[in-house]
C-alpha positions in Angstrom: 16.9 0.4 10.1 18.6 3.6 10.9 17.7 4.2 14.5 17.8 8.0 14.0 15.3 7.9 11.2 13.1 5.6 13.3 13.1 8.2 16.0 12.4 11.0 13.5 9.5 9.1 12.1 7.9 8.3 15.3 8.2 12.0 16.3 6.6 13.1 13.1 3.7 10.7 13.7 3.4 11.8 17.3 3.4 15.5 16.8 1.0 15.9 13.5 -2.4 16.8 14.5 -4.9 14.0 14.9 -7.4 16.2 13.1 -5.4 15.8 9.7 -7.9 12.9 9.0 -11.6 13.3 8.7 -14.2 10.6 8.1 -15.3 10.3 4.4 -18.9 9.3 3.9 -19.3 6.7 1.2 -22.8 5.3 0.1 -23.6 1.8 1.3 -21.6 -0.6 -0.8 -23.1 -3.2 -3.1 -20.0 -5.4 -2.6 -19.2 -5.2 1.2 -21.4 -6.7 4.0 -19.5 -4.7 6.4 -18.3 -1.4 5.4 -14.6 -0.5 6.1 -14.0 2.9 7.9 -12.8 5.4 5.4 -10.9 8.5 6.4 -9.4 11.3 4.3 -6.4 13.7 4.7 -5.8 16.6 2.4 -2.4 18.1 1.7 -1.4 21.4 3.2 -1.7 23.4 -0.2 -5.1 21.8 -1.1 -7.3 24.8 0.1 -4.9 27.5 -1.0 -4.1 26.1 -4.5 -7.5 25.8 -6.1 -6.1 24.8 -9.5 -3.8 22.0 -8.4 -4.8 18.3 -8.8 -3.2 15.5 -6.5 -2.3 11.9 -6.7 -4.2 9.7 -4.1 -2.5 7.4 -1.7 -4.9 4.6 -0.6 -3.6 3.5 2.8 -4.8 0.1 4.3 -5.1 0.1 8.0 -5.4 3.9 7.9 -6.4 4.2 11.4 -3.2 2.7 12.5 -0.8 4.2 10.0 -2.4 7.5 8.7 -0.6 9.9 10.8 2.7 8.4 10.3 2.4 8.5 6.5 0.9 12.0 6.5 3.8 13.2 8.6 6.4 11.5 6.5 4.9 12.9 3.2 4.5 16.3 4.6 8.2 16.5 5.7 9.5 15.0 2.6 7.5 17.4 0.5 8.9 20.4 2.4 12.4 19.2 1.5 11.2 18.6 -2.1 11.6 14.9 -1.7 7.9 13.9 -2.3 4.8 15.1 -4.1 1.8 16.1 -2.0 -0.9 13.4 -1.9 -4.5 13.1 -0.8 -4.3 10.2 1.6 -7.4 8.0 1.9 -7.4 5.5 4.8 -9.2 2.2 4.5 -9.6 0.4 7.9 -11.3 -3.0 8.4 -12.6 -4.6 11.5 -11.6 -8.0 10.1 -8.3 -7.7 8.3 -8.0 -11.4 7.2 -11.5 -11.4 5.8 -11.1 -8.2 3.8 -7.4 -8.2 2.9 -6.6 -11.9 2.2 -7.5 -12.9 -1.4 -7.9 -16.6 -0.7 -9.4 -18.8 2.1 -6.9 -20.4 4.2 -7.0 -24.1 4.6 -3.7 -24.6 6.2 -4.3 -26.0 9.8 -1.3 -23.9 10.9 -3.3 -20.8 10.4 -6.9 -19.8 10.9 -8.8 -22.2 8.9 -11.6 -20.6 6.9 -10.3 -17.2 7.1 -9.8 -14.9 4.2 -11.2 -14.5 0.7 -12.7 -11.2 0.7 -9.9 -9.1 -1.1 -11.8 -9.1 -4.3 -15.0 -7.7 -2.9 -12.9 -5.0 -1.1 -11.2 -4.2 -4.5 -14.5 -3.9 -6.2 -15.8 -1.5 -3.5 -12.6 0.6 -3.9 -12.6 0.6 -7.6 -16.2 1.2 -8.4 -17.4 3.2 -5.4 -14.7 4.5 -3.1 -12.5 5.9 -6.0 -15.7 7.3 -7.8 -16.6 9.3 -4.6 -13.0 10.5 -4.1 -12.5 11.6 -7.7 -15.9 13.3 -7.8 -15.5 15.2 -4.4 -11.8 16.1 -4.7 -9.3 17.3 -7.1 -7.5 14.2 -8.0 -5.1 13.5 -11.0 -6.1 9.9 -11.3 -2.6 8.7 -10.2 -3.3 6.3 -7.4 -1.0 4.7 -5.0 -1.8 1.7 -2.6 0.1 0.9 0.5 -0.3 -1.9 3.2 1.8 -3.9 5.6 1.6 -7.5 6.5 -1.8 -9.0 5.4 -2.7 -5.6 4.0 0.8 -5.9 2.0 -0.6 -9.3 0.7 -3.6 -7.3 -0.8 -1.3 -4.8 -2.4 0.5 -7.7 -4.2 -2.9 -9.0 -5.1 -3.9 -5.9 -6.8 -0.5 -5.6 -8.5 -1.2 -8.8 -10.7 -5.0 -8.9 -10.7 -5.8 -5.3 -11.7 -2.4 -4.0 -12.9 -4.0 -0.6 -14.2 -6.1 0.2 -11.1 -3.0 1.6 -9.2 0.0 3.3 -10.8 2.2 2.4 -7.7 2.2 -0.1 -5.0 4.0 -0.3 -1.7 3.9 -3.8 0.3 5.7 -3.8 3.6 6.5 -7.4 4.6 3.6 -8.7 2.5 2.2 -12.0 3.9 2.8 -13.9 0.6 3.2 -17.1 2.5 -0.7 -16.9 3.3 -2.7 -20.0 2.7 -1.5 -22.2 -0.2 0.8 -19.3 -1.6 -1.8 -18.6 -4.3 -0.8 -14.9 -4.4 2.9 -15.5 -4.7 2.3 -18.2 -7.4 0.0 -16.0 -9.5 2.3 -12.8 -9.1 5.2 -14.9 -10.4 3.1 -16.0 -13.4 2.1 -12.6 -14.2 5.8 -11.3 -14.0 6.8 -14.3 -16.2 4.0 -13.6 -18.7 4.4 -11.6 -22.0 2.2 -8.8 -20.4 3.9 -5.4 -19.8 4.4 -5.2 -16.1 4.6 -1.6 -15.6 4.0 0.9 -12.7 5.9 1.1 -9.6 6.4 -1.7 -6.9 8.2 -1.4 -3.5 8.6 -4.4 -1.2 10.5 -5.0 1.9 11.2 -7.9 4.5 12.4 -7.8 8.1 13.8 -10.4 10.2 11.1 -12.9 9.4 12.6 -16.5 8.9 11.6 -20.0 7.9 9.0 -20.5 5.3 7.8 -16.8 5.5 11.2 -15.6 4.4 11.6 -18.3 1.8 8.4 -17.5 0.0 9.2 -13.8 0.0 12.8 -14.2 -1.1 11.5 -16.7 -4.0 8.9 -14.1 -5.2 11.0 -11.1 -4.9 13.9 -12.6 -6.9 11.5 -13.8 -9.5 10.3 -10.3 -9.8 13.7 -8.8 -9.8 15.2 -11.1 -12.6 12.1 -11.1 -14.9 10.6 -7.7 -14.6 9.7 -5.7 -17.7 11.8 -2.5 -18.4 8.8 -0.4 -17.7 8.5 -1.6 -13.8 10.0 0.7 -11.5 11.1 -1.8 -8.7 12.6 -1.1 -5.1 13.4 -4.0 -2.8 14.6 -3.6 0.8 15.8 -5.9 3.5 16.0 -5.0 7.1 17.4 -8.1 8.9 17.5 -6.5 12.3 14.1 -5.3 12.3 11.0 -7.4 13.5 7.9 -7.8 11.3 6.0 -5.1 13.2 8.5 -2.3 12.4 9.1 -3.0 8.6 6.6 -0.3 7.6 8.4 2.3 9.7 11.9 1.0 8.6 11.0 1.3 4.9 8.5 4.1 4.6 11.3 6.7 4.0 13.0 4.6 1.3 9.6 3.8 -0.2 8.5 7.4 -0.4 11.6 8.5 -1.9 11.6 5.8 -4.5 7.9 6.7 -5.3 9.0 10.4 -5.8 11.7 9.4 -8.3 9.1 7.5 -10.3 6.6 9.9 -10.2 8.9 12.7 -11.2 9.6 10.7 -14.4 5.8 11.0 -15.1 5.9 14.8 -14.6 2.9 14.8 -12.2 
């Protein structure tokens, strides 16, 4: 990763006001036994431009990554390098339970963990998005972003509910999880006759061994077999640890997203 860029992004996240995000009250879910924490941040022009409608970026681990993404989007928009977005943070007290699509039986990992991703997706699709679209001026262009196990959730949405989000950003997605069910299903989806549209960003850092092998196999399958209407951006940051891949890739992901959204004339 460019070290200067890293420093800039850190400064952005450190200097934006923590009051950019407010809690968003959502009715008790029919799908979730424990409600995730939902926060929301509105773009700078929201209150002054009453006629404008905005795309929505659903950010997993919003408590951890919200200010970083808000600051990066705000600065890029000021340089005409990004569209303004409403940002909705989704934070879970049990990330493996809520973000992992399948239950892990591999003794190398936490056996019995995971399996709640579809419940969270039901909540997001049928309750959270309904609330956001009702209370705020959205244009029904939805983006989802997540890192690590939350990145696995993003890849799961990409192939199971391809029309729910119009853009997907997965930073170091944990596609090695459990018996690699998500990686296998995504490959089948890409190799099918279905039109694999929308936008997909994925990256990887210095992860090695089986983690890297599964990711490389999946990314190369998508790259070689994607349909022409899939906008794809893949990045590799071999000198960056797993924990830094979201910071390392955020600028490139948002720039690529802006290019894709510009073709849609949002």
